[in-house]
Every structure is written in structure tokens, then in C-alpha cells.
LUMDOSE-504380 format. One record per residue (C-alpha): residue number from 0; x, y, z; residue in one letter. Coordinates in Angstrom, 1 decimal. Layout:
// LUMDOSE-504380
+-----+--------+--------+--------+-----+
|   n |     xx |     yy |     zz | res |
+-----+--------+--------+--------+-----+
| NUM |      X |      Y |      Z |   a |
...
+-----+--------+--------+--------+-----+
//
This chain:
// LUMDOSE-504380
+-----+--------+--------+--------+-----+
|   n |     xx |     yy |     zz | res |
+-----+--------+--------+--------+-----+
|   0 |  142.7 |  142.9 |  -38.4 |   m |
|   1 |  139.2 |  144.2 |  -39.0 |   e |
|   2 |  137.0 |  141.2 |  -40.0 |   a |
|   3 |  135.6 |  142.7 |  -43.2 |   r |
|   4 |  139.1 |  143.5 |  -44.5 |   l |
|   5 |  140.3 |  140.0 |  -43.6 |   q |
|   6 |  137.4 |  138.5 |  -45.6 |   r |
|   7 |  138.3 |  140.7 |  -48.6 |   r |
|   8 |  141.9 |  139.6 |  -48.5 |   i |
|   9 |  140.9 |  136.0 |  -48.3 |   q |
|  10 |  138.4 |  136.3 |  -51.2 |   r |
|  11 |  141.0 |  138.0 |  -53.4 |   y |
|  12 |  143.7 |  135.4 |  -52.6 |   g |
|  13 |  141.6 |  132.4 |  -53.1 |   w |
|  14 |  140.1 |  133.8 |  -56.3 |   d |
|  15 |  143.7 |  134.1 |  -57.6 |   r |
|  16 |  144.5 |  130.5 |  -56.4 |   a |
|  17 |  141.5 |  128.8 |  -58.1 |   a |
|  18 |  143.3 |  127.9 |  -61.4 |   s |
|  19 |  146.4 |  126.4 |  -59.8 |   d |
|  20 |  145.0 |  125.1 |  -56.5 |   y |
|  21 |  144.6 |  121.5 |  -57.4 |   e |
|  22 |  148.0 |  121.3 |  -59.1 |   h |
|  23 |  149.8 |  122.8 |  -56.2 |   l |
|  24 |  147.9 |  121.5 |  -53.2 |   w |
|  25 |  146.0 |  118.2 |  -54.0 |   r |
|  26 |  149.0 |  116.0 |  -53.0 |   a |
|  27 |  150.1 |  118.3 |  -50.2 |   q |
|  28 |  146.7 |  118.1 |  -48.5 |   l |
|  29 |  146.0 |  114.5 |  -49.3 |   g |
|  30 |  146.7 |  113.1 |  -45.8 |   a |
|  31 |  144.2 |  115.5 |  -44.2 |   a |
|  32 |  141.6 |  114.9 |  -46.8 |   h |
|  33 |  141.9 |  111.1 |  -46.5 |   t |
|  34 |  141.5 |  111.3 |  -42.7 |   q |
|  35 |  138.6 |  113.7 |  -42.9 |   l |
|  36 |  136.7 |  111.5 |  -45.3 |   l |
|  37 |  137.4 |  108.4 |  -43.3 |   a |
|  38 |  136.1 |  110.1 |  -40.2 |   r |
|  39 |  133.0 |  111.3 |  -42.0 |   a |
|  40 |  131.9 |  107.7 |  -42.9 |   s |
|  41 |  129.6 |  109.0 |  -45.6 |   l |
|  42 |  126.7 |  106.8 |  -46.7 |   r |
|  43 |  124.5 |  106.7 |  -49.8 |   p |
|  44 |  121.6 |  109.1 |  -49.5 |   g |
|  45 |  123.1 |  111.5 |  -47.0 |   q |
|  46 |  123.0 |  115.3 |  -47.4 |   r |
|  47 |  126.5 |  116.8 |  -46.9 |   v |
|  48 |  127.7 |  120.4 |  -46.5 |   l |
|  49 |  131.3 |  121.2 |  -47.5 |   d |
|  50 |  132.3 |  124.6 |  -45.9 |   v |
|  51 |  135.2 |  126.4 |  -47.6 |   a |
|  52 |  134.9 |  123.9 |  -50.4 |   c |
|  53 |  137.5 |  125.3 |  -52.7 |   g |
|  54 |  137.6 |  123.6 |  -56.1 |   t |
|  55 |  135.9 |  120.5 |  -54.7 |   g |
|  56 |  138.6 |  118.1 |  -53.6 |   l |
|  57 |  136.4 |  117.0 |  -50.7 |   i |
|  58 |  132.9 |  117.9 |  -52.2 |   a |
|  59 |  133.4 |  115.7 |  -55.3 |   l |
|  60 |  134.6 |  112.7 |  -53.3 |   a |
|  61 |  131.7 |  113.2 |  -51.0 |   a |
|  62 |  129.2 |  113.3 |  -53.9 |   a |
|  63 |  130.5 |  110.0 |  -55.2 |   e |
|  64 |  130.2 |  108.5 |  -51.7 |   a |
|  65 |  126.6 |  109.6 |  -51.1 |   v |
|  66 |  125.5 |  108.7 |  -54.6 |   g |
|  67 |  122.6 |  110.0 |  -56.7 |   p |
|  68 |  120.1 |  109.8 |  -53.9 |   l |
|  69 |  122.3 |  112.0 |  -51.7 |   g |
|  70 |  123.4 |  115.6 |  -52.1 |   e |
|  71 |  126.5 |  117.7 |  -51.5 |   v |
|  72 |  126.4 |  121.5 |  -51.0 |   v |
|  73 |  129.7 |  123.2 |  -51.3 |   g |
|  74 |  130.1 |  126.8 |  -50.1 |   v |
|  75 |  133.1 |  129.1 |  -50.3 |   d |
|  76 |  133.8 |  132.8 |  -49.9 |   l |
|  77 |  135.7 |  132.8 |  -53.3 |   s |
|  78 |  133.4 |  133.0 |  -56.4 |   a |
|  79 |  136.2 |  131.6 |  -58.6 |   q |
|  80 |  136.5 |  128.5 |  -56.3 |   m |
|  81 |  132.8 |  128.0 |  -56.4 |   v |
|  82 |  132.8 |  128.3 |  -60.2 |   e |
|  83 |  135.6 |  125.8 |  -60.4 |   a |
|  84 |  133.7 |  123.3 |  -58.3 |   l |
|  85 |  130.6 |  123.8 |  -60.5 |   r |
|  86 |  132.5 |  123.1 |  -63.6 |   q |
|  87 |  134.3 |  120.0 |  -62.2 |   r |
|  88 |  131.0 |  118.6 |  -61.0 |   a |
|  89 |  129.5 |  119.1 |  -64.4 |   h |
|  90 |  132.5 |  117.5 |  -66.2 |   d |
|  91 |  132.2 |  114.5 |  -64.0 |   r |
|  92 |  128.4 |  114.2 |  -64.5 |   g |
|  93 |  127.7 |  114.7 |  -60.7 |   l |
|  94 |  124.2 |  116.1 |  -60.7 |   a |
|  95 |  124.0 |  115.8 |  -56.9 |   n |
|  96 |  126.5 |  118.7 |  -56.3 |   v |
|  97 |  125.2 |  122.2 |  -55.6 |   q |
|  98 |  127.5 |  125.1 |  -54.8 |   c |
|  99 |  127.2 |  128.8 |  -53.8 |   a |
| 100 |  129.4 |  131.7 |  -52.6 |   r |
| 101 |  128.7 |  132.0 |  -48.9 |   m |
| 102 |  130.3 |  133.2 |  -45.7 |   d |
| 103 |  131.1 |  130.4 |  -43.3 |   a |
| 104 |  130.1 |  132.7 |  -40.4 |   e |
| 105 |  126.6 |  133.2 |  -41.8 |   k |
| 106 |  125.4 |  130.2 |  -43.7 |   l |
| 107 |  122.3 |  131.0 |  -45.7 |   a |
| 108 |  121.0 |  127.5 |  -45.1 |   l |
| 109 |  118.1 |  126.0 |  -43.1 |   h |
| 110 |  118.5 |  124.7 |  -39.5 |   d |
| 111 |  118.9 |  120.9 |  -39.1 |   a |
| 112 |  119.1 |  120.3 |  -42.9 |   s |
| 113 |  122.3 |  118.2 |  -43.3 |   f |
| 114 |  123.5 |  114.9 |  -42.1 |   d |
| 115 |  127.2 |  115.7 |  -42.2 |   v |
| 116 |  129.2 |  119.0 |  -42.3 |   a |
| 117 |  132.8 |  119.0 |  -43.4 |   l |
| 118 |  135.5 |  121.7 |  -43.4 |   c |
| 119 |  138.9 |  120.8 |  -44.8 |   a |
| 120 |  141.6 |  123.4 |  -44.0 |   l |
| 121 |  139.4 |  126.4 |  -44.3 |   g |
| 122 |  138.6 |  127.3 |  -40.7 |   l |
| 123 |  141.9 |  129.0 |  -40.1 |   m |
| 124 |  141.1 |  131.7 |  -42.6 |   f |
| 125 |  137.7 |  132.7 |  -41.0 |   v |
| 126 |  137.8 |  135.8 |  -38.8 |   p |
| 127 |  135.6 |  134.1 |  -36.2 |   d |
| 128 |  136.1 |  130.4 |  -36.4 |   p |
| 129 |  134.0 |  129.8 |  -33.3 |   e |
| 130 |  131.0 |  131.3 |  -35.0 |   l |
| 131 |  131.6 |  129.2 |  -38.1 |   a |
| 132 |  131.6 |  126.0 |  -36.1 |   v |
| 133 |  128.3 |  127.1 |  -34.4 |   r |
| 134 |  126.9 |  127.7 |  -37.8 |   e |
| 135 |  127.9 |  124.2 |  -38.9 |   m |
| 136 |  126.2 |  122.7 |  -35.8 |   r |
| 137 |  123.1 |  124.8 |  -36.5 |   r |
| 138 |  122.6 |  123.3 |  -39.9 |   v |
| 139 |  123.2 |  119.7 |  -38.7 |   l |
| 140 |  120.3 |  117.4 |  -37.9 |   r |
| 141 |  120.1 |  115.7 |  -34.5 |   p |
| 142 |  122.7 |  112.9 |  -34.6 |   g |
| 143 |  124.6 |  114.6 |  -37.5 |   g |
| 144 |  128.4 |  114.7 |  -37.7 |   r |
| 145 |  130.9 |  117.5 |  -38.1 |   a |
| 146 |  134.4 |  116.7 |  -39.3 |   v |
| 147 |  137.0 |  119.6 |  -39.4 |   i |
| 148 |  140.6 |  119.6 |  -40.5 |   a |
| 149 |  143.1 |  122.5 |  -39.7 |   v |
| 150 |  146.9 |  122.9 |  -39.8 |   w |
| 151 |  148.6 |  121.7 |  -36.7 |   g |
| 152 |  151.3 |  123.1 |  -34.5 |   e |
| 153 |  153.4 |  125.9 |  -36.1 |   r |
| 154 |  156.6 |  124.2 |  -34.9 |   s |
| 155 |  155.7 |  121.1 |  -36.9 |   r |
| 156 |  155.0 |  122.9 |  -40.2 |   c |
| 157 |  158.3 |  123.7 |  -41.9 |   g |
| 158 |  156.7 |  126.1 |  -44.3 |   w |
| 159 |  155.3 |  128.4 |  -41.5 |   s |
| 160 |  158.3 |  130.7 |  -42.0 |   t |
| 161 |  156.4 |  132.3 |  -44.9 |   v |
| 162 |  154.3 |  134.4 |  -42.5 |   f |
| 163 |  157.1 |  136.4 |  -40.8 |   p |
| 164 |  159.0 |  136.7 |  -44.1 |   i |
| 165 |  156.1 |  138.4 |  -45.8 |   v |
| 166 |  155.1 |  140.4 |  -42.7 |   e |
| 167 |  158.6 |  141.9 |  -42.6 |   a |
| 168 |  157.9 |  143.5 |  -45.9 |   e |
| 169 |  154.4 |  144.7 |  -45.5 |   v |
| 170 |  152.1 |  145.7 |  -42.5 |   a |
| 171 |  149.7 |  142.8 |  -43.1 |   s |
| 172 |  148.5 |  140.5 |  -40.4 |   d |
| 173 |  147.2 |  138.2 |  -43.1 |   v |
| 174 |  146.3 |  135.3 |  -40.8 |   c |
| 175 |  147.2 |  136.5 |  -37.4 |   p |
| 176 |  145.9 |  133.4 |  -35.6 |   l |
| 177 |  146.5 |  130.9 |  -38.4 |   f |
| 178 |  147.9 |  128.2 |  -36.2 |   f |
| 179 |  145.8 |  128.8 |  -33.1 |   r |
| 180 |  143.2 |  126.1 |  -33.8 |   l |
| 181 |  146.0 |  123.5 |  -34.2 |   g |
| 182 |  147.5 |  124.2 |  -30.8 |   n |
| 183 |  146.9 |  121.5 |  -28.2 |   g |
| 184 |  143.2 |  120.6 |  -28.0 |   n |
| 185 |  142.0 |  124.1 |  -29.1 |   t |
| 186 |  139.8 |  122.8 |  -31.9 |   l |
| 187 |  138.2 |  120.2 |  -29.7 |   a |
| 188 |  137.3 |  122.9 |  -27.2 |   r |
| 189 |  135.8 |  125.1 |  -29.9 |   v |
| 190 |  133.6 |  122.1 |  -30.9 |   c |
| 191 |  132.6 |  121.5 |  -27.3 |   a |
| 192 |  131.7 |  125.2 |  -26.9 |   d |
| 193 |  129.5 |  124.8 |  -29.9 |   a |
| 194 |  127.6 |  122.1 |  -28.0 |   r |
| 195 |  129.0 |  119.3 |  -30.1 |   l |
| 196 |  129.6 |  115.9 |  -28.4 |   e |
| 197 |  131.6 |  112.7 |  -28.9 |   a |
| 198 |  134.6 |  114.8 |  -29.9 |   i |
| 199 |  137.7 |  113.0 |  -31.1 |   d |
| 200 |  140.9 |  114.7 |  -32.1 |   l |
| 201 |  143.7 |  113.2 |  -34.1 |   q |
| 202 |  147.1 |  114.6 |  -35.3 |   r |
| 203 |  148.3 |  113.6 |  -38.7 |   v |
| 204 |  151.9 |  114.1 |  -39.7 |   a |
| 205 |  152.6 |  114.7 |  -43.3 |   t |
| 206 |  155.4 |  115.6 |  -45.8 |   t |
| 207 |  154.9 |  118.2 |  -48.5 |   m |
| 208 |  156.9 |  117.4 |  -51.6 |   a |
| 209 |  157.9 |  120.0 |  -54.1 |   y |
| 210 |  159.9 |  119.4 |  -57.3 |   a |
| 211 |  161.9 |  122.5 |  -57.0 |   d |
| 212 |  162.1 |  126.0 |  -55.5 |   a |
| 213 |  159.7 |  127.5 |  -58.1 |   d |
| 214 |  157.0 |  125.0 |  -57.2 |   e |
| 215 |  157.4 |  125.6 |  -53.4 |   a |
| 216 |  157.3 |  129.4 |  -53.9 |   c |
| 217 |  154.3 |  129.2 |  -56.1 |   s |
| 218 |  152.4 |  127.3 |  -53.5 |   a |
| 219 |  153.4 |  129.8 |  -50.8 |   a |
| 220 |  152.9 |  133.1 |  -52.6 |   f |
| 221 |  150.8 |  133.0 |  -55.8 |   v |
| 222 |  147.4 |  132.3 |  -54.4 |   g |
| 223 |  145.8 |  132.1 |  -51.0 |   g |
| 224 |  146.5 |  134.1 |  -47.9 |   p |
| 225 |  149.7 |  135.7 |  -49.2 |   m |
| 226 |  148.4 |  136.6 |  -52.7 |   a |
| 227 |  147.4 |  140.2 |  -52.0 |   l |
| 228 |  150.7 |  141.1 |  -50.5 |   a |
| 229 |  152.6 |  139.3 |  -53.2 |   w |
| 230 |  150.6 |  141.1 |  -55.9 |   s |
| 231 |  151.7 |  144.4 |  -54.5 |   r |
| 232 |  155.4 |  143.6 |  -54.2 |   f |
| 233 |  157.7 |  145.0 |  -56.9 |   d |
| 234 |  160.3 |  142.7 |  -58.5 |   d |
| 235 |  163.0 |  143.5 |  -56.0 |   g |
| 236 |  160.8 |  142.7 |  -53.0 |   v |
| 237 |  159.6 |  139.5 |  -54.6 |   r |
| 238 |  163.1 |  138.4 |  -55.3 |   a |
| 239 |  164.1 |  139.1 |  -51.7 |   r |
| 240 |  161.1 |  137.4 |  -50.2 |   v |
| 241 |  161.5 |  134.4 |  -52.5 |   r |
| 242 |  165.2 |  134.1 |  -51.5 |   e |
| 243 |  164.5 |  134.2 |  -47.8 |   r |
| 244 |  161.7 |  131.6 |  -48.1 |   y |
| 245 |  163.9 |  129.2 |  -50.0 |   v |
| 246 |  166.7 |  129.7 |  -47.4 |   e |
| 247 |  164.2 |  129.0 |  -44.6 |   s |
| 248 |  163.1 |  125.6 |  -46.1 |   i |
| 249 |  166.7 |  124.6 |  -47.0 |   a |
| 250 |  166.9 |  122.0 |  -44.2 |   p |
| 251 |  164.4 |  119.9 |  -46.1 |   w |
| 252 |  166.0 |  120.1 |  -49.5 |   r |
| 253 |  166.3 |  116.8 |  -51.4 |   h |
| 254 |  168.2 |  117.2 |  -54.6 |   g |
| 255 |  166.5 |  120.0 |  -56.6 |   r |
| 256 |  163.3 |  119.5 |  -54.6 |   g |
| 257 |  162.0 |  119.8 |  -51.0 |   f |
| 258 |  160.3 |  117.5 |  -48.6 |   r |
| 259 |  158.8 |  119.8 |  -46.0 |   i |
| 260 |  157.2 |  118.5 |  -42.8 |   p |
| 261 |  153.7 |  119.5 |  -41.8 |   g |
| 262 |  151.0 |  118.5 |  -39.5 |   e |
| 263 |  147.2 |  118.5 |  -39.6 |   f |
| 264 |  144.6 |  118.2 |  -36.8 |   v |
| 265 |  141.4 |  116.4 |  -37.6 |   v |
| 266 |  138.4 |  116.6 |  -35.2 |   v |
| 267 |  135.1 |  114.7 |  -35.5 |   s |
| 268 |  132.1 |  115.5 |  -33.4 |   a |
| 269 |  128.4 |  114.9 |  -33.3 |   s |
| 270 |  125.2 |  116.8 |  -32.6 |   v |
| 271 |  123.3 |  115.1 |  -29.7 |   p |
| 272 |  120.6 |  112.8 |  -31.1 |   a |
| 273 |  117.9 |  114.9 |  -29.3 |   f |
| 274 |  118.4 |  118.7 |  -29.1 |   r |
+-----+--------+--------+--------+-----+
//
């Protein structure tokens, strides 16, 4: 897919997801977020960048960790996500949070201006993730740390059936390489190619719990990468896609709900102390 079109699709999808994102995804992404923040080892007074910040699940926790003498800058392609973060920071009285709509592949930020750069499950949606990692490195100070989380192997993510089901209905390579970064040590190699060092990769198994089929389908279709296709489906296609998806996750049904397996890959790396 042409990169500009992919960015437009992502912006549309995540704008639509902003209001329901935390309700549908906070618990499901918790294992990745916990591991990412642990690897970041944030300290008071640090300046932190959160790339693909969404509604602030990472940025707000980081702001509390670095304290009033530190600063967190959250950037996202989605204006609605950025606005959600701004409002949440205001509601919590966190004056050390700044946010802006920004492309991860072209950060409008100064070189060597952050101590830590984080990206929690956003890199898979970027047309050129290698460029985005190089941009993260560029804005890190000597000795700075990057911590990145992506989804893991496709075969270990039970919900991955959503992609072929939707693509069977519409010619839309929404995320053609969605699981590429989670394969083997691919993300570690991307970091090494960006001249990051002390690279450490960890796989984190998780279970995504949904109360019922409606909740599972809302998470899969209503916002995010599938949102544009879903918005264009008529009622008949929506019913067919929903039925096929529920059938595909049936092996993980528990009562009325579902407990679907998933996997994350979390990589930490550092900029050499002297460039």
C-alpha cells in the first residue's frame, strides 16, 4: 500500500477509536505496558518521548514516574488521540505532559533532546518502522534508552484471524506487514540497524479476556486498523464478518466470554554514551 494512503487509513481508524480505546484495550495491553515501563526504568527529572502515545496509557504513567521536574512529550498521528491525552493529563493535574499530532517517521523534535523514547504497540502501524526507529534514536541523548513493544508471532495471537476475514471482503492491505516486527529477532535487528546498542528482546505471553462476542468484535472492528473497512461495510457484510470472526475465536470461548491468547515482543536498547 502507498505510504500516504496507509497513514490516512491509520489516522481515520485511531480517531474513531479514541473514545473507546481505554475501555476496550487497557486490560488487553497491560502485560506489554507493564514490561515496557519496567524496562524503561524511568527516574525523576528525565525527559521522555512517547511515540504513538494514543490516549496516554504509557505517557501518563511516565509523567508520574519522572515527576514535576521531568517532562513527557506524547506524539501520535491521530488528532483525537492527542486531544484525549491532553484532556486526561489536565484532569490528573499533570502539568509535565506535552502532546502533539506528529508522524513517527518525521519527528519535529530536536536532536539529542530526550533521555528515554518509548513506543507501545504503535510501530506495526507505521509505513516505514525502520525510519521511525532511526528517528527515535536521533532524538535520544548519548546514553539514552529506547523501549519498544510490538505484537509477537502471528501464530501466537489468536485474534489475528481478523485480517484475512476483513481482507476477503474488501481489497485493503490494511496492515500488510503487521506481524513482521514480532517475527524472530526482527525488531532487535531493526534497532541494531539504527545504531542502537545493548539490545535486549523479551517475549511476553498474554491472554485477552472479553466478556462476550460483542466486546470482542468491538475491539476488533470499531476503531483502529479495521475501522475504515468496517465503516464502509453494509449491514449484511458486517453480520457476515462478525460471524466469521466469532467462529474463528471459538476455541477460546469461556462461558459467554473469550480468553484469547496473544504475545508481545518488548525490546530495550541504548544510544552509545558517546556518539
